[in-house]
One Martini backbone bead per residue (centre of mass of N, CA, C, O) as a GRO file, in nm:
protein
  126
    1UNK     BB    1  -0.035   0.823   0.815
    2UNK     BB    2   0.171   1.107   0.840
    3UNK     BB    3   0.313   1.289   0.565
    4UNK     BB    4   0.591   1.488   0.453
    5UNK     BB    5   0.684   1.719   0.183
    6UNK     BB    6   0.951   1.891   0.006
    7UNK     BB    7   0.941   2.156  -0.224
    8UNK     BB    8   1.242   2.262  -0.349
    9UNK     BB    9   1.311   2.593  -0.474
   10UNK     BB   10   1.590   2.694  -0.699
   11UNK     BB   11   1.625   2.844  -0.981
   12UNK     BB   12   1.409   2.642  -1.117
   13UNK     BB   13   1.488   2.415  -0.907
   14UNK     BB   14   1.468   2.079  -0.783
   15UNK     BB   15   1.472   1.882  -0.496
   16UNK     BB   16   1.604   1.555  -0.507
   17UNK     BB   17   1.594   1.214  -0.363
   18UNK     BB   18   1.763   0.908  -0.290
   19UNK     BB   19   1.711   0.625  -0.155
   20UNK     BB   20   1.920   0.398   0.046
   21UNK     BB   21   1.690   0.242   0.216
   22UNK     BB   22   1.467  -0.014   0.207
   23UNK     BB   23   1.172  -0.091   0.045
   24UNK     BB   24   1.231   0.193  -0.146
   25UNK     BB   25   1.485   0.167  -0.294
   26UNK     BB   26   1.591   0.395  -0.541
   27UNK     BB   27   1.385   0.620  -0.489
   28UNK     BB   28   1.248   0.907  -0.565
   29UNK     BB   29   1.218   1.226  -0.377
   30UNK     BB   30   1.070   1.432  -0.160
   31UNK     BB   31   1.163   1.544   0.117
   32UNK     BB   32   1.089   1.379   0.440
   33UNK     BB   33   0.814   1.273   0.673
   34UNK     BB   34   0.705   1.215   0.974
   35UNK     BB   35   0.439   1.291   1.184
   36UNK     BB   36   0.420   1.389   1.489
   37UNK     BB   37   0.177   1.418   1.728
   38UNK     BB   38   0.297   1.717   1.843
   39UNK     BB   39   0.292   1.816   1.539
   40UNK     BB   40   0.300   1.990   1.273
   41UNK     BB   41   0.358   1.985   0.944
   42UNK     BB   42   0.558   2.220   0.941
   43UNK     BB   43   0.737   2.113   1.172
   44UNK     BB   44   0.812   1.847   1.031
   45UNK     BB   45   0.964   1.962   0.793
   46UNK     BB   46   1.180   2.113   0.948
   47UNK     BB   47   1.292   1.867   1.098
   48UNK     BB   48   1.348   1.669   0.860
   49UNK     BB   49   1.547   1.859   0.701
   50UNK     BB   50   1.753   1.873   0.926
   51UNK     BB   51   1.807   1.565   0.948
   52UNK     BB   52   1.851   1.487   0.633
   53UNK     BB   53   2.009   1.790   0.523
   54UNK     BB   54   2.098   2.031   0.708
   55UNK     BB   55   1.841   2.234   0.688
   56UNK     BB   56   1.677   2.545   0.667
   57UNK     BB   57   1.326   2.603   0.649
   58UNK     BB   58   1.054   2.745   0.471
   59UNK     BB   59   0.711   2.763   0.455
   60UNK     BB   60   0.513   2.875   0.201
   61UNK     BB   61   0.314   2.627   0.083
   62UNK     BB   62   0.058   2.449  -0.007
   63UNK     BB   63  -0.017   2.193  -0.256
   64UNK     BB   64  -0.075   1.865  -0.176
   65UNK     BB   65  -0.271   1.570  -0.150
   66UNK     BB   66  -0.203   1.216  -0.066
   67UNK     BB   67  -0.320   0.881  -0.113
   68UNK     BB   68  -0.136   0.590   0.012
   69UNK     BB   69  -0.179   0.257  -0.082
   70UNK     BB   70   0.011   0.014   0.106
   71UNK     BB   71   0.008  -0.281   0.172
   72UNK     BB   72  -0.089  -0.226   0.527
   73UNK     BB   73  -0.115   0.093   0.446
   74UNK     BB   74  -0.212   0.436   0.505
   75UNK     BB   75  -0.100   0.731   0.335
   76UNK     BB   76  -0.063   1.078   0.420
   77UNK     BB   77   0.035   1.321   0.184
   78UNK     BB   78   0.207   1.638   0.226
   79UNK     BB   79   0.273   1.911   0.015
   80UNK     BB   80   0.542   2.160   0.020
   81UNK     BB   81   0.656   2.470  -0.029
   82UNK     BB   82   1.011   2.545  -0.012
   83UNK     BB   83   1.280   2.723   0.158
   84UNK     BB   84   1.602   2.807   0.191
   85UNK     BB   85   1.760   2.971   0.467
   86UNK     BB   86   1.984   2.746   0.562
   87UNK     BB   87   2.222   2.597   0.393
   88UNK     BB   88   2.354   2.284   0.271
   89UNK     BB   89   2.299   1.998   0.140
   90UNK     BB   90   2.317   1.691   0.336
   91UNK     BB   91   2.363   1.355   0.336
   92UNK     BB   92   2.194   1.102   0.559
   93UNK     BB   93   1.944   0.911   0.402
   94UNK     BB   94   2.073   0.952   0.133
   95UNK     BB   95   2.269   0.883  -0.185
   96UNK     BB   96   2.113   1.110  -0.355
   97UNK     BB   97   2.110   1.418  -0.553
   98UNK     BB   98   1.898   1.671  -0.726
   99UNK     BB   99   1.879   1.937  -0.963
  100UNK     BB  100   1.566   2.005  -1.122
  101UNK     BB  101   1.345   2.033  -1.348
  102UNK     BB  102   1.020   1.982  -1.406
  103UNK     BB  103   1.075   1.842  -1.692
  104UNK     BB  104   1.282   1.615  -1.557
  105UNK     BB  105   1.112   1.425  -1.368
  106UNK     BB  106   1.050   1.185  -1.578
  107UNK     BB  107   1.361   1.068  -1.546
  108UNK     BB  108   1.246   0.968  -1.270
  109UNK     BB  109   1.191   0.743  -1.000
  110UNK     BB  110   0.877   0.718  -0.862
  111UNK     BB  111   0.616   0.686  -0.698
  112UNK     BB  112   0.301   0.642  -0.798
  113UNK     BB  113   0.172   0.832  -0.571
  114UNK     BB  114   0.344   1.095  -0.678
  115UNK     BB  115   0.192   1.201  -0.931
  116UNK     BB  116   0.030   1.438  -0.807
  117UNK     BB  117   0.279   1.600  -0.727
  118UNK     BB  118   0.414   1.620  -1.004
  119UNK     BB  119   0.177   1.766  -1.145
  120UNK     BB  120   0.171   2.011  -0.962
  121UNK     BB  121   0.460   2.105  -1.012
  122UNK     BB  122   0.435   2.139  -1.323
  123UNK     BB  123   0.210   2.360  -1.302
  124UNK     BB  124   0.352   2.565  -1.070
  125UNK     BB  125   0.672   2.485  -1.161
  126UNK     BB  126   0.814   2.652  -1.463
   0.00000   0.00000   0.00000
């Protein structure tokens, strides 16, 4: 299963969001979602961010890939650095969001598999 997430950076702050329901409820994440069979990863990020946050983004560059083995599935997560082109984030599938510095990320609970993304972000966006 291919998943994409967007590391959105504005004024040295990163957008993170807390999941509102599901098996991993109340876990913070970089917004994103599933890649549909007919789309590229970049197209998936643009679609997902429009659906989840009502914003238009541009994909700046690839950051890191993570392989997340959980329950009965293996998930391939690709993280991309993105910029907001238009709009202000509005929560549709999350119940909280925050703009945080890279150094503040450790204060939030993420999936264990997100550690590689968090480390990459701390290295490249400080």
